[in-house]
C-alpha positions in Angstrom: 60.8 -12.1 14.6 59.6 -11.5 18.2 63.0 -10.7 19.7 63.5 -7.8 17.3 60.1 -6.3 18.2 60.8 -6.8 21.9 64.2 -5.0 21.5 62.4 -2.1 19.8 60.0 -1.8 22.8 56.9 -3.2 21.1 54.7 -5.7 22.9 54.7 -9.2 21.5 51.4 -11.0 22.0 52.6 -14.6 22.1 51.3 -15.8 25.5 49.2 -18.8 24.6 46.9 -18.6 27.6 46.1 -14.9 26.9 45.5 -15.7 23.2 43.1 -18.6 24.1 41.2 -16.2 26.4 40.9 -13.6 23.7 39.7 -16.1 21.2 37.2 -17.4 23.6 36.0 -13.9 24.4 35.6 -13.2 20.6 33.6 -16.5 20.2 31.3 -15.6 23.2 30.7 -12.1 21.6 29.8 -13.7 18.3 27.5 -16.2 19.9 25.8 -13.4 21.9 25.3 -11.2 18.8 24.0 -14.2 16.8 21.4 -14.9 19.6 20.3 -11.3 19.7 20.0 -11.2 15.9 17.8 -14.4 15.9 15.6 -12.9 18.6 15.3 -9.7 16.6 14.3 -11.6 13.5 11.7 -13.5 15.4 10.3 -10.3 16.9 10.1 -8.6 13.5 8.3 -11.7 12.1 5.8 -11.6 14.9 5.2 -7.9 14.4 4.8 -8.4 10.7 2.2 -11.1 11.2 0.3 -9.1 13.8 0.2 -6.1 11.4 -1.0 -8.3 8.6 -3.8 -9.7 10.7 -4.9 -6.3 11.9 -4.9 -5.1 8.3 -7.0 -8.1 7.2 -9.5 -7.4 10.1 -9.8 -3.7 9.2 -10.4 -4.4 5.5 -13.1 -7.0 6.4 -14.8 -4.5 8.8 -14.7 -1.8 6.2 -16.2 -4.1 3.5 -19.0 -5.2 5.9 -19.7 -1.5 6.8 -20.0 -0.6 3.1 -22.2 -3.6 2.4 -24.5 -2.7 5.3 -24.7 0.9 4.1 -25.7 -0.2 0.6 -28.3 -2.6 2.0 -29.7 0.2 4.2 -29.9 2.5 1.1 -31.6 -0.1 -1.0 -34.2 -0.8 1.8 -34.8 3.0 2.1 -35.5 3.2 -1.6 -38.1 0.5 -1.3 -36.3 -2.5 -2.7 -36.9 -5.8 -0.9 -33.6 -6.9 0.6 -33.8 -10.4 2.1 -32.5 -10.6 5.7 -32.4 -6.9 6.2 -35.1 -4.7 7.8 
C-alpha cells in the first residue's frame, strides 16, 4: 500500500510519466547493446574468415616451396624433371 510507505518516509515510484520514461530508457539500452553485439559478431566472423584465408595461402605457399625444393634436388641428382630446369 503506497500510503503506508509514504508515511514511513519511503519514496513511492508510481508516477506514470516517469515509469514510461524509465521503461523507454531500458528499451533503448537493450536495443543499443543488441546492435553492438551484432556488430561484434560480424567483426569476429570477418576476422575468422580472414585468418582462414591467410592460413590457406600460407599452407599453399609452403607446399609449393617444398615441391620446388624436391624438384631442384631431383634435377641436381640428374633425374629428368619435365618443366623444370
